[in-house]
TORTI-85675 format. One record per atom (N, C-alpha, C, O): x, y, z negated; residue in one letter. Coordinates in pm, whole numbers, padded with zeros to 5 digits, always signed. Each point is the difference from the previous one (the first is absolute). Example, Ala and Ser with C-alpha at 12.3 -4.5 7.8 and 13.67 -1.06 7.14 Angstrom:
BEGIN
+01319-00569-00780A
-00089+00119+00000A
+00090+00120+00000A
+00104-00002-00066A
-00139+00107+00138S
+00082+00119-00006S
-00077+00109-00073S
+00051+00111-00017S
***
This chain:
BEGIN
-01105-01561-02304M
-00137-00017+00045M
+00025-00013+00129M
+00093+00056+00058M
-00148-00106-00022T
-00036-00105+00113T
+00079+00095+00155T
-00037+00113+00030T
+00145-00192+00047R
+00000+00051+00091R
-00089+00132+00111R
+00037+00110+00042R
-00193-00205-00024T
-00067+00026+00076T
-00118+00055-00070T
-00108-00030+00052T
+00104+00106-00163L
-00023+00155-00108L
+00072+00089-00012L
-00033+00118-00013L
+00219-00195+00019L
+00072+00087+00070L
-00030+00099+00156L
-00019+00121+00006L
+00023-00215+00104S
-00005+00080+00112S
-00161+00095+00006S
-00020+00113+00044S
-00056-00188-00093L
-00132+00107-00001L
+00033+00038-00089L
-00014-00107-00058L
+00072+00209-00062M
+00021+00078-00100M
+00072+00175+00156M
-00031+00119-00002M
+00132-00199+00111L
+00111+00016-00007L
-00118+00121+00168L
-00004+00117+00037L
-00058-00236-00001L
-00109+00045+00167L
-00040+00092-00146L
+00100+00051-00051L
-00187-00033+00004S
-00073+00110-00070S
+00055+00126-00003S
-00059+00103+00035S
+00240-00113-00101L
+00033+00150+00016L
+00037-00020+00111L
-00071+00090+00043L
+00148-00148+00096L
+00000+00078+00101L
-00116+00003+00090L
+00042+00001+00116L
-00226+00002-00122A
-00068+00036+00037A
-00024+00208-00087A
-00029+00107+00054A
+00057-00140-00190T
-00001+00167-00112T
+00036+00063+00085T
-00058+00091+00060T
+00197-00151-00043Q
+00140+00131+00072Q
-00019+00032+00133Q
-00003+00115+00043Q
-00009-00221+00024T
-00092+00039+00142T
-00093+00144+00062T
-00015+00071+00100T
-00038-00092-00257S
-00126+00095+00016S
+00055+00140-00012S
+00087+00031-00081S
-00150+00061+00177T
+00041+00133-00063T
+00018+00085-00032T
+00052+00105+00035T
-00162-00207-00223N
-00017+00129-00050N
+00120-00092-00137N
-00014+00012-00122N
+00076-00061+00162A
+00097-00072-00093A
+00129+00195+00045A
+00040+00088+00076A
-00045-00171-00248A
+00134+00121+00004A
+00111-00004+00028A
+00040+00066-00096A
+00083-00100+00172P
+00072-00115+00012P
+00146+00050-00122P
+00051+00091-00066P
-00042-00215+00100P
+00160-00065-00144P
+00124+00160+00010P
+00041+00056+00101P
-00020-00029-00211K
+00099+00111-00015K
+00111-00083-00024K
+00016-00095-00076K
+00088+00176+00192P
+00089-00092-00003P
+00131+00111-00068P
+00000+00121-00018P
+00136-00264-00014T
+00108+00024-00058T
+00027+00126+00018T
-00041+00092-00070T
+00106-00083+00159A
+00010+00067+00129A
+00037+00050+00164A
-00006-00072+00099A
+00039+00193-00104V
-00067+00028+00112V
+00103+00041+00085V
-00045+00107+00041V
+00174-00124+00021L
+00102+00052+00082L
-00043-00020+00121L
-00077-00085+00044L
+00171+00230+00042D
+00051+00014+00077D
+00138-00113+00068D
+00115-00025-00038D
-00211-00026+00166L
+00033-00068+00025L
+00130-00011+00119L
+00055-00098+00048L
-00037+00238-00028W
+00091+00060+00029W
+00088+00186-00046W
+00005+00104+00066W
+00050-00141-00209P
-00063+00111-00056P
+00067+00175+00101P
-00044+00113+00023P
+00201-00215+00016D
+00051+00094+00017D
-00077+00034+00241D
+00053+00047+00101D
-00162-00096-00126G
-00034+00040+00123G
+00028-00107+00062G
+00104-00059-00031G
-00214-00007+00160P
-00004-00155+00083P
+00123+00099+00094P
+00027+00119-00010P
+00046-00256+00127P
+00085+00014+00015P
-00033+00067+00159P
+00073+00069+00072P
-00275-00144-00039D
+00004+00072+00100D
-00199+00077-00039D
-00058+00000-00108D
+00002+00061+00264S
-00085+00062-00103S
-00160-00065+00152S
-00005+00024+00120S
-00094-00106-00211N
-00120+00010+00076N
-00057+00087+00008N
-00098+00021-00072N
+00155+00092+00202G
-00055+00109-00032G
-00154+00101-00097G
-00065+00104+00016G
+00070-00194-00093L
-00193+00018+00000L
+00055+00180-00163L
+00120+00000-00025L
-00197+00104-00046T
+00047+00089-00031T
-00139-00085-00093T
-00070-00100+00014T
+00089+00215-00113G
-00120+00082-00103G
-00025-00135-00074G
+00078-00095+00007G
-00186+00096-00074P
-00074-00100-00098P
-00117-00082+00028P
-00111+00017+00049P
+00228-00178-00132E
-00093-00055+00020E
-00157+00006+00048E
-00060+00107+00004E
+00012-00208+00025K
-00199+00019+00003K
-00057-00147-00025K
+00043-00114+00021K
-00185+00182-00090G
-00018-00172-00013G
+00077-00085-00191G
+00113-00044-00022G
-00235+00055-00073T
+00108-00150-00066T
-00052-00134+00015T
+00066-00098-00036T
-00219+00083+00104R
+00043-00200-00002R
+00113-00067+00100R
+00044-00112-00026R
-00017+00157+00098C
+00010+00021+00151C
+00118+00186+00047C
-00023+00107+00058C
+00184-00193-00150V
+00052+00148+00033V
+00028+00078+00135V
+00025-00081+00089V
-00022+00182-00055G
+00042+00001+00161G
+00134+00168-00026G
+00010+00097-00075G
+00049-00143+00169N
+00090+00144+00067N
+00112+00007-00115N
+00038+00108-00044N
+00018-00248-00009I
+00037-00085-00104I
+00183+00103+00106I
+00048-00055+00099I
-00006+00150-00136S
+00148+00079+00047S
+00135-00060-00123S
+00113-00040+00027S
-00193+00057-00186K
+00090-00016-00049K
-00020-00170-00129K
-00053+00011-00111K
+00098-00118+00154P
-00002-00094-00043P
+00070-00054-00181P
+00110-00004-00055P
-00279-00031+00014K
+00035-00063-00135K
-00016-00120-00064K
-00099-00067+00030K
+00184+00023-00120L
-00020-00101-00102L
-00134+00008-00112L
-00031+00077-00091L
-00018-00181+00140L
-00118+00000-00182L
+00026-00121-00073L
-00061-00103+00027L
+00148+00109-00118V
+00066-00110-00078V
-00076-00015-00116V
-00056+00087-00068V
+00060-00218+00053Y
-00073-00054-00092Y
+00025-00152-00051Y
-00007-00109+00058Y
+00037+00144-00176L
+00059-00125-00123L
-00100-00034-00049L
-00084+00075-00050L
+00078-00231+00061P
-00060-00010-00134P
+00067-00037-00107P
+00122-00016-00010P
-00263-00007-00129Q
+00036-00040-00116Q
+00122-00051-00032Q
+00062+00000+00107Q
+00011-00046-00194P
+00070-00135-00024P
-00033-00113-00051P
-00041-00005-00116P
+00050-00086+00181T
-00110-00115+00056T
+00163-00105+00010T
-00046-00113+00009T
+00139+00104-00007T
+00096-00074+00004T
+00033+00037-00122T
-00050+00094-00063T
+00180-00204+00008P
+00135+00000-00101P
+00031+00136+00094P
+00008+00026+00120P
+00010+00075-00302A
+00076+00106-00020A
+00134-00016+00114A
+00098-00073-00017A
-00120+00146+00113G
+00101+00042+00054G
+00098-00086+00142G
+00105-00013+00063G
-00282-00031-00092K
+00012-00084+00192K
-00025+00046+00082K
-00120+00010-00025K
+00132+00038+00127P
-00036+00048+00089P
-00044-00002+00100P
+00097-00004+00076P
-00200+00005-00009T
-00157-00016+00112T
+00067-00001+00084T
+00118+00027+00019T
-00291-00100+00102A
+00032+00067+00124A
-00034+00097+00026A
-00052+00077-00081A
+00069-00055+00191A
-00101+00211+00044A
-00037-00030+00146A
+00085-00058+00067A
-00170+00082-00026V
-00075+00002+00124V
-00061+00140+00030V
-00073+00048-00086V
+00096+00021+00198V
+00061+00062+00168V
-00163+00000+00014V
-00054-00106+00034V
-00001+00189-00052I
-00193-00016+00024I
+00048+00104+00097I
+00028+00117-00025I
-00024-00189+00155T
-00105+00120+00172T
-00150+00039+00048T
-00040-00041+00109T
-00029+00108-00178P
-00111+00016+00057P
-00078-00006+00182P
+00079+00033+00088P
-00177-00061-00056G
+00026-00046+00088G
-00057+00197+00042G
+00010+00079-00093G
-00063-00028+00229G
-00124+00088+00032G
+00080+00017+00164G
+00068+00099+00029G
-00085-00181+00039G
+00071-00017+00122G
+00119+00089+00068G
+00020+00003+00122G
+00024+00036-00175Y
+00130+00110-00035Y
-00052+00144+00100Y
+00018+00046+00113Y
-00074-00021-00212G
-00097+00086+00015G
-00005+00024-00175G
+00048+00090-00068G
-00108-00182+00040V
+00016+00111-00168V
+00066-00101-00093V
+00085-00069+00055V
-00101+00052-00150V
+00062-00065-00112V
-00175-00053-00149V
-00054+00088-00068V
+00025-00190+00064C
-00082-00062-00066C
+00010-00056-00123C
-00054-00097-00053C
+00198+00238-00009V
-00058-00020-00172V
-00124-00031-00092V
+00026-00057-00105V
-00086+00071+00116E
-00129-00080-00055E
-00113-00127+00035E
-00101-00052-00045E
+00148+00048+00100T
-00088-00141+00115T
+00140-00117-00017T
-00019-00089-00083T
+00180+00089+00175E
+00078-00062-00093E
+00078+00066-00059E
+00115-00035+00026E
-00121+00118-00098G
+00167-00033-00060G
-00063+00064-00164G
+00086-00041-00078G
-00155+00093+00021Y
-00058-00054-00148Y
-00033-00161-00079Y
+00064-00077-00071Y
-00179+00081+00121P
+00009-00170-00035P
+00051-00085+00062P
-00036-00117-00011P
+00132+00153+00092I
+00119-00109-00041I
+00078+00018-00116I
+00043-00094-00066I
-00021+00238+00034V
+00058+00061-00106V
-00048-00115-00143V
+00070-00082-00058V
-00167+00107+00043E
-00066-00097-00124E
-00005-00091+00013E
+00011-00069-00102E
-00036-00013+00260L
+00061-00172-00012L
+00159-00036-00037L
+00024-00056-00107L
+00050+00080+00172L
+00135+00007-00089L
+00036+00065-00124L
+00101-00034-00061L
-00171+00114+00025A
+00048+00027-00163A
-00105-00123-00049A
+00047-00021-00112A
-00123-00043+00121Q
-00053-00084-00080Q
+00073-00173-00032Q
-00021-00087-00086Q
+00160+00106+00267R
+00102-00145-00014R
+00127+00085-00066R
+00113-00049+00009R
-00134+00179-00075G
+00165+00019-00072G
+00124+00038+00169G
+00118-00023+00029G
-00221+00083+00031I
+00053+00068+00120I
-00032+00104-00001I
-00100+00052-00049I
+00263+00031+00160A
-00055+00125-00007A
+00007+00000+00122A
+00029-00065+00100A
-00092+00230-00169A
-00060-00009+00233A
-00012+00150+00012A
-00072+00077-00064A
+00175-00050+00178I
+00027+00118+00084I
-00072+00031+00143I
+00028-00042+00112I
-00150+00146-00162I
-00050+00050+00125I
+00121+00115+00109I
+00069+00094-00039I
-00086-00151+00182C
+00105+00086+00043C
-00086+00113+00083C
-00089-00082+00023C
+00054+00167+00024K
-00052+00089-00001K
+00050+00079+00083K
+00008+00123+00002K
+00047-00253+00108Y
+00051+00038+00223Y
+00014+00049+00015Y
-00012+00052-00111Y
+00053+00051+00193R
-00037+00130+00106R
-00025-00094+00117R
+00041-00101+00057R
-00142+00205-00056L
-00108-00049+00196L
+00128+00009+00095L
+00103+00063-00025L
-00131-00137+00137P
+00132+00000+00158P
-00013+00160+00035P
+00085+00088+00015P
-00230-00091-00007N
-00051+00158+00137N
+00098-00005+00109N
+00009+00120+00029N
+00087-00196+00066G
-00005-00022+00023G
+00185-00010+00022G
+00070+00029+00097G
-00036-00080-00231H
+00179-00035-00006H
-00045-00135-00114H
-00021+00019-00120H
+00014-00142+00181H
-00045-00171-00003H
+00171+00041-00135H
-00018-00030-00118H
+00113+00073+00146L
+00064-00053-00110L
-00010-00025-00124L
+00051-00095-00060L
-00152+00220-00006V
-00010+00055-00043V
-00069-00086-00155V
+00039+00024-00114V
-00143-00121+00150P
-00064-00011-00128P
+00138-00098-00031P
+00077+00025-00092P
-00063-00127+00175A
+00078-00121-00041A
+00160+00057-00067A
+00089-00061-00060A
-00098+00160+00089R
+00175+00104-00077R
-00086-00029-00150R
+00045-00072-00089R
-00198+00156+00081D
+00014-00013-00093D
-00015-00077-00090D
+00058+00021-00107D
-00143-00138+00125A
-00023-00111-00055A
+00120-00053-00030A
+00018-00007-00122A
+00090-00042+00201R
+00095-00037-00046R
+00138+00086-00082R
+00106-00054-00034R
-00136+00177+00019R
+00017+00128-00153R
-00083-00082-00156R
+00019-00023-00119R
-00088+00012+00197A
-00149-00084-00126A
+00079-00038-00052A
+00037+00065-00098A
+00049-00218+00140M
+00041-00122-00030M
+00102+00029-00049M
+00015-00049-00112M
+00116+00150+00173R
+00140+00074-00038R
-00084+00068-00199R
+00069+00023-00100R
-00149-00016+00104T
-00003+00114-00146T
-00080-00073-00059T
-00054+00047-00100T
+00026-00170+00137V
-00018-00117-00157V
+00121-00045+00016V
+00060+00051-00095V
+00016-00115+00154R
+00138-00083-00021R
+00084+00109-00093R
+00103-00039-00056R
-00166+00229+00034H
+00170+00048+00012H
-00047+00055-00173H
+00075+00055-00081H
-00225-00092+00063N
-00066+00031-00121N
-00052-00133-00085N
-00072+00003-00100N
+00137-00147+00181A
-00062-00066-00118A
+00083-00059-00141A
-00030-00087-00083A
+00153+00180+00098A
-00009-00039-00186A
-00093+00126-00105A
-00060-00020-00106A
+00071+00109+00160K
-00138+00133-00051K
-00080-00073-00013K
+00005-00032-00119K
-00106-00036+00182W
-00079-00032-00010W
-00051-00176+00051W
-00086-00055+00069W
+00217+00014-00168N
-00003-00142-00117N
-00095-00067+00203N
-00118-00034+00010N
+00196+00037+00080I
-00059-00084+00150I
+00120-00101+00030I
+00120+00028-00004I
-00186-00172+00040D
+00181-00047+00082D
-00006+00017+00101D
-00090-00042+00072D
+00210+00128-00030P
+00019+00010+00134P
+00024-00072+00069P
+00041+00054+00102P
-00043-00188-00093G
-00009-00109+00082G
-00127-00089-00020G
+00008-00122-00004G
-00200+00236-00018R
-00098-00066+00029R
-00058+00154+00021R
-00020+00065-00102R
+00004-00029+00176V
-00059+00116+00061V
-00059-00016+00094V
+00071-00064+00077V
-00152+00082-00038G
-00132-00053+00097G
-00084+00103+00067G
-00031+00099-00067G
-00009-00107+00185I
-00050+00062+00083I
-00191-00072+00038I
-00018-00121+00011I
-00063+00194-00002W
-00133-00049-00063W
-00060+00178+00166W
+00028+00120-00006W
-00073-00164+00067G
-00056+00050+00138G
-00197-00016+00028G
-00070-00086-00054G
+00028+00177+00135F
-00088-00015+00007F
-00045+00069+00193F
+00047+00101+00051F
-00117-00172-00006S
-00079+00005+00149S
+00163+00068+00085S
+00071-00080+00062S
-00038+00202-00071A
+00034+00129+00054A
+00178-00031-00074A
+00110-00023+00051A
-00171+00044-00232G
+00101-00029-00055G
+00053-00112+00023G
+00118-00004+00037G
-00213-00144-00060G
+00083-00059+00079G
+00116-00077+00097G
+00062-00106-00017G
-00060+00199+00119H
+00055-00013+00109H
+00142+00117-00056H
+00111-00047+00026H
-00110+00140-00072L
+00108+00053-00099L
+00108-00059-00077L
+00122+00012+00009L
-00243-00121-00135A
+00094-00115-00065A
+00032-00046+00097A
+00123-00009+00002A
-00186-00041+00115S
+00112-00153+00076S
+00060+00050+00065S
+00101-00069+00013S
-00092+00213+00085T
+00101+00088-00002T
+00158-00032-00086T
+00104-00052+00039T
-00146+00108-00173V
+00119-00073-00076V
-00015-00161-00026V
+00109-00059-00001V
-00145+00033-00006S
+00030-00140-00051S
+00030-00029+00125S
-00044-00115+00003S
+00101+00141+00146T
+00094-00064+00164T
+00149+00148-00039T
+00116-00031+00027T
-00124+00075-00046V
+00078+00106+00030V
+00028+00060-00138V
-00084+00043-00079V
+00247-00050+00059F
-00006+00021-00130F
+00200-00004-00020F
+00071-00082+00058F
-00015+00202-00160D
+00156-00035+00002D
-00001-00041-00168D
-00100-00004-00071D
+00218-00020+00038S
+00034-00016-00133S
+00071+00130-00108S
+00058+00004-00109S
-00113+00114+00237G
+00072+00147-00042G
+00083+00033+00029G
+00083-00091+00007G
-00040+00197+00022N
+00180+00039-00027N
+00093+00021-00123N
+00010+00117-00038N
+00034-00177-00004P
+00126-00008-00110P
+00053+00166+00016P
-00002+00061-00107P
+00041+00006+00208K
+00041+00133-00056K
-00053+00105+00015K
+00057+00109-00005K
-00240-00144+00035A
-00105+00144+00020A
+00077+00027-00134A
+00026-00080-00090A
+00024+00294+00106T
-00066+00060-00134T
-00076+00028-00092T
+00029+00041-00112T
-00205-00078+00191D
-00088-00015-00039D
-00029-00209-00016D
-00020-00098+00072D
+00035+00135-00221H
+00031-00140-00065H
-00179-00090+00032H
-00033-00117+00020H
-00021+00211-00029I
-00119-00146+00045I
+00004-00027+00092I
-00063-00105+00007I
+00128+00151+00158E
+00030-00035+00142E
+00092-00155+00015E
-00019-00100+00070E
+00167+00147-00212R
-00060-00186-00064R
+00019-00091-00005R
+00084-00090+00010R
-00216+00126-00037Q
-00112-00127-00047Q
-00070-00097+00118Q
-00094+00059+00053Q
+00111-00161-00012G
-00137-00072+00051G
-00081+00042+00071G
-00028+00116-00030G
-00034-00159+00126S
-00146+00033-00033S
-00054-00120+00079S
-00108+00005+00059S
+00189-00115-00058R
-00101-00134+00026R
-00043-00022-00120R
+00056-00014-00108R
-00185+00013+00151P
-00136-00070-00156P
+00022-00188+00013P
+00007-00083+00091P
-00004+00084-00228D
+00053-00132-00061D
-00177-00102+00100D
+00003-00079+00095D
-00114+00127-00168F
-00147-00030+00050F
-00018+00065+00116F
+00079+00089+00032F
-00185-00122+00047S
-00153+00061+00042S
-00132-00027+00009S
-00019-00070+00099S
-00062+00090-00148I
-00125-00007-00029I
-00031+00124+00130I
+00066+00103+00015I
-00193-00150+00078L
-00061+00103+00123L
-00120-00073+00000L
-00014-00122+00008L
-00055+00193-00016F
-00185+00037+00048F
-00074+00096+00040F
-00043+00113-00021F
+00046-00276+00142Y
-00123+00079+00137Y
+00119+00042+00070Y
-00027+00089+00081Y
+00162-00124-00082P
+00109+00102+00043P
+00007+00037+00151P
+00011-00089+00084P
-00019+00215-00050V
+00021-00032+00146V
+00172-00016+00037V
+00099+00047-00057V
-00111-00123+00163I
+00159-00030+00003I
-00020+00010+00170I
-00018+00114+00042I
+00018-00224+00055T
+00012+00018+00125T
-00023+00156+00042T
-00019+00083-00089T
+00022-00046+00226M
-00024+00164+00054M
-00030-00096+00144M
-00003+00085+00090M
-00015-00197-00038L
-00048+00003+00124L
-00149-00052+00007L
-00070-00095-00035L
+00062+00242+00117D
-00117-00010+00063D
-00104-00127-00064D
-00063+00011-00105D
+00061-00114+00182D
-00089-00111-00052D
-00045-00033-00205D
-00097-00060-00048D
+00218+00132-00024A
-00130-00017-00158A
+00092+00152+00007A
+00109-00023+00054A
-00115+00092-00072A
+00089+00144-00089A
-00153+00035-00042A
-00119-00027+00014A
+00218+00111-00080H
-00149+00118-00078H
+00058+00161+00071H
+00098+00070-00026H
-00208-00058+00122K
+00064+00114+00100K
-00025+00156-00075K
+00072+00093+00036K
-00157-00074-00122G
+00110+00094-00081G
+00084+00009-00064G
+00071+00100+00010G
-00038-00211-00111S
+00106+00038-00026S
+00126-00054+00134S
+00084+00089-00007S
-00051-00164+00088R
+00084-00013+00138R
+00012+00226-00038R
+00089+00049-00070R
-00164+00007+00116R
-00037+00140+00071R
+00061+00033-00077R
+00107+00040+00046R
-00117-00030-00216N
+00035+00116-00093N
+00098+00034-00008N
+00059+00107-00004N
-00025-00270+00002L
+00252-00029-00029L
+00073+00036+00159L
+00104+00064+00012L
-00204-00135+00129M
+00072+00087+00067M
-00017+00050+00070M
+00075+00095+00024M
-00158-00115+00037G
-00090+00140+00073G
-00066-00141+00083G
+00016-00121-00011G
-00116+00233+00121A
-00052-00068+00060A
+00072-00043+00135A
-00083-00006+00090A
+00127-00005-00076D
+00113-00063+00115D
+00067-00081-00039D
+00091-00029+00078D
-00093-00031-00180P
+00150-00058-00021P
+00099-00054+00101P
-00075-00030+00092P
+00172+00005-00061K
+00119-00061+00012K
+00028-00186-00020K
+00016-00040-00116K
-00012-00058+00223A
+00035-00119-00026A
+00069-00057-00092A
-00020-00114-00045A
+00188+00266-00021T
+00037-00088-00045T
-00075-00014-00098T
-00026-00115-00035T
-00061+00285-00073M
-00071+00020-00043M
-00038-00009-00049M
+00005+00060-00107M
-00114-00180+00153I
-00129-00106-00031I
+00033-00156-00062I
-00058-00094-00055I
+00239+00149+00119E
+00089-00176-00067E
+00085+00055-00101E
+00088-00061-00060E
-00115+00161+00050R
+00127+00039-00092R
-00100-00022-00167R
+00064-00036-00099R
-00215+00061+00087Y
-00070+00027-00096Y
-00103-00095+00059Y
-00108+00058-00012Y
+00087-00192+00077S
-00038-00069-00047S
+00108-00080-00090S
+00117-00026+00029S
-00197-00010-00158S
+00052-00103-00120S
+00052-00067+00011S
+00114-00035-00033S
-00226-00014+00111D
+00062-00200+00054D
+00173-00019+00009D
+00098-00045-00059D
-00153+00127+00198A
+00118-00011+00085A
+00143+00045-00083A
+00111+00002+00054A
-00143+00039-00221R
+00146-00001-00011R
+00094-00108-00123R
+00110-00004-00056R
-00201-00052+00060V
-00044-00071-00123V
+00110-00079-00009V
+00007-00060+00108V
+00130+00011-00216T
+00095-00108-00007T
+00007-00042-00042T
-00073+00037-00092T
+00125-00137+00060A
+00022-00054-00183A
-00006+00049-00084A
-00063-00011-00106A
+00188+00125+00181Q
+00018+00087-00197Q
-00133+00113+00015Q
+00015+00122+00006Q
-00137-00187-00002T
-00127+00112-00011T
-00015-00106-00105T
+00022-00120-00014T
-00096+00274-00089P
-00044-00092-00190P
-00131-00056-00041P
-00094+00080-00004P
+00073-00197-00026P
-00067-00055+00015P
-00163+00005-00022P
-00016+00025-00119P
-00091-00035+00174T
-00079+00114+00019T
-00128-00049-00061T
+00001-00114-00046T
-00126+00195+00040F
-00153-00043-00040F
-00114+00068+00099F
-00057+00099-00047F
+00029-00130+00142L
-00080+00052+00023L
-00192-00038+00014L
-00023-00118+00025L
-00089+00200-00037L
-00015-00009-00030L
-00107+00049+00126L
+00046+00094+00064L
-00196-00147-00014H
-00015+00070+00154H
-00170-00054-00004H
-00034-00082-00085H
-00050+00128+00170C
-00179-00052+00036C
-00013-00031+00133C
+00080+00031+00089C
-00172-00087-00078S
-00034+00003+00104S
-00039+00075+00076S
+00032+00052+00107S
-00138-00052-00204D
-00072+00131+00124D
+00077+00115-00038D
-00069+00088-00051D
+00247-00050+00065D
-00055+00145-00026D
+00028+00076+00179D
+00077-00041+00087D
-00140+00120-00085R
-00055+00035+00121R
+00135+00168+00016R
+00025+00077+00094R
+00015-00084-00203A
+00107+00160+00098A
+00097-00152-00034A
-00033-00109+00048A
+00102+00119-00098V
+00171-00086-00031V
-00024-00167-00006V
+00021-00069-00099V
-00075+00017+00238P
+00017-00172+00068P
+00101-00073-00102P
+00119+00012-00028P
-00210-00082-00008V
+00090-00113-00117V
+00140-00020+00142V
+00115+00012-00044V
-00120-00025+00120E
+00111-00046+00124E
+00086+00076-00108E
+00072-00076-00065E
-00067+00154+00045N
+00113+00071-00047N
+00099-00041-00091N
+00115+00043+00002N
-00167-00137-00093S
+00070-00045-00152S
+00016-00140+00120S
+00105-00035+00055S
-00230-00022-00037L
+00021-00129+00060L
+00198+00013+00050L
+00100-00044-00057L
-00117+00119+00175R
+00110+00007+00121R
+00144+00047-00174R
+00111-00052+00009R
-00137+00137-00128Y
+00136-00001-00090Y
+00009-00116-00062Y
+00118-00033-00016Y
-00223-00071-00041Y
-00019-00159-00049Y
+00077-00040+00105Y
+00119+00002-00032Y
-00143-00044+00167R
+00075-00111+00048R
+00196+00065+00038R
+00090-00084+00011R
-00069+00191-00002Q
+00092+00098+00013Q
+00116-00075-00165Q
+00119-00029+00005Q
-00187+00022-00093L
+00077+00018-00108L
-00027-00150-00042L
+00022+00012-00121L
-00050-00127+00137T
+00012-00071-00047T
+00094-00089+00231T
+00037-00107+00047T
-00043+00172-00027R
+00103-00027+00150R
+00107+00089-00016R
+00038+00084+00081R
+00003-00108-00181H
+00095+00058-00059H
+00067-00048-00155H
+00108-00016-00056H
-00199+00009+00041G
-00009-00182-00177G
+00003+00108-00092G
+00066-00042-00094G
-00101+00160+00070V
-00055+00122-00121V
-00119-00042-00040V
-00099-00005+00072V
+00107-00038-00234P
-00089-00021-00031P
-00200+00131-00058P
-00047+00089-00071P
+00026-00184+00172A
-00189+00096-00028A
-00129-00125+00056A
-00011-00110+00054A
-00057+00207-00104E
-00160-00022-00130E
-00083+00114+00108E
+00047+00114+00007E
-00172-00149+00076L
-00036+00031+00046L
-00160-00011+00000L
-00054-00082+00074L
-00028+00173-00164L
-00131-00085+00010L
-00115+00175+00130L
+00000+00122+00013L
-00091-00282+00054I
-00072+00128+00029I
-00154-00088+00012I
-00017-00105+00061I
-00061+00163-00120F
-00173+00101-00045F
-00049-00035+00102F
+00051+00039+00104F
-00182-00136-00099E
-00065+00070+00122E
-00030+00091+00037E
-00006+00026+00120E
-00040+00093-00259T
-00093+00120+00011T
+00079+00052-00135T
+00050-00029-00109T
-00080+00130+00208G
+00076+00180-00173G
+00065+00105+00046G
+00057+00082-00072G
-00063-00078+00242S
+00004+00088+00096S
+00126+00022-00044S
+00084-00088-00015S
-00060+00258-00014H
+00155+00096+00035H
-00019+00030-00091H
-00122+00005-00012H
+00203+00043-00135G
+00014+00078-00050G
-00026-00100-00164G
+00006-00120-00025G
-00026+00207-00034P
+00006-00049-00193P
-00106-00207+00002P
+00002-00103-00067P
-00075+00159+00194T
-00149-00080-00005T
+00069-00117-00025T
-00007-00067-00103T
+00073+00046+00199A
+00140-00133+00043A
+00057-00070-00094A
+00049-00110+00026A
-00047+00159-00143F
+00042-00004-00089F
-00070-00034-00165F
+00030-00074-00095F
-00129+00166+00124K
-00122+00060-00132K
-00090-00126+00019K
-00059-00050-00096K
+00050-00003+00226N
-00147-00074+00043N
+00068-00177-00011N
-00088-00069+00050N
+00191-00013-00089N
+00056-00060+00000N
+00120-00097-00093N
+00078-00095+00009N
-00123+00178-00081P
+00008-00110-00171P
+00083-00076-00038P
+00064+00014-00105P
-00043-00173+00243S
+00101-00057-00017S
+00140+00090+00048S
+00103-00062+00025S
-00108+00206-00014W
+00169-00003+00046W
+00096+00108-00135W
+00088+00084+00018W
-00138-00123-00119L
+00060-00001-00123L
+00091-00172-00043L
+00120-00015+00024L
-00170-00047-00060P
+00057-00089-00054P
+00132-00009+00111P
+00119+00019-00026P
-00180-00054+00152A
+00099-00018+00120A
+00053+00049-00025A
+00101-00056-00043A
-00098+00264+00035F
+00148+00077-00077F
+00033-00002-00062F
+00116+00037+00015F
-00159-00085-00207D
+00069-00003-00020D
+00141-00146+00005D
+00121+00011-00018D
-00194-00122+00046R
+00142-00137+00026R
+00076+00025+00074R
+00109-00055-00019R
-00123+00153+00149W
+00035+00049+00041W
+00151+00063-00004W
+00107-00024+00054W
-00155+00110-00142L
+00144+00130-00100L
+00048-00075-00092L
+00118+00008-00034L
-00219-00108-00029K
+00147-00047-00074K
+00034-00122+00054K
+00034-00095-00071K
-00042+00086+00224S
+00132-00096+00047S
+00104+00085+00078S
+00090-00042+00072S
-00122+00178-00104R
+00091+00055+00032R
+00063+00108-00103R
+00049+00109+00029R
-00061-00153-00124G
+00062+00083-00129G
-00050+00095+00034G
+00091+00062+00057G
-00227+00029-00050A
+00005+00090-00101A
-00083-00035-00089A
+00054-00006-00111A
-00133-00012+00111R
+00013-00024-00218R
+00019-00111-00023R
+00011-00038-00116R
***
């Protein structure tokens, strides 16, 4: 099968899975991210709201999808934690979660959707959940046949901001923690950011994400803290970015700023910018040439 034909088939799969009528893939396991309860509260109570994009999340979960064996027996696979977008007001699992699971499964990569808590005035909560997701995957690496040294993160829009936050502020774990999950490191081994929110500065910020994360009138110190381009170091993981020039929700300048800082610090980075595609899944559905580039990048990072 030619690479072009395979790419077209995968794009067709993506289009099918992003349809509101498509049945979601069945997870291998569903885990409470904090089995004994989270260490903090986001102040939300009651049932979750919505299915396509889920709101009122107070009990975060991991939806675990392990691939069918495509590698020699016993060889661990790579894994990707997925953080869908939704402006920090909802988590859009149907459009930026389920289709990515299918795409990764085709590549023999484990996919873990992180249905993280919304901040609701508690800015530390989403990143705390995303880091916990990274630790949980590594803690279960042997059980899930995953290589703990090949665990990446893939975020979209505000979920891209969350992924970039985890990619720029992380730790190696607490070896003395009584909770063994907390002994694992939270740094992604690679990062994939699609039309991500990066800066919180007025000239290019997505105002809705900023307001939902930090409030209506955030202090300058908070704006700097959550502008991920300002937090890039030489230890930031290798990154693949995709954005469209006609994105009116999250200006392409967000990805440009992050890319500039990555290259400035010597971090391997690839940035695809398409002329059209707007914001959301159309950015990748309408630009099929991203898939071959993405496959080459995954191989270069050792994820395939």
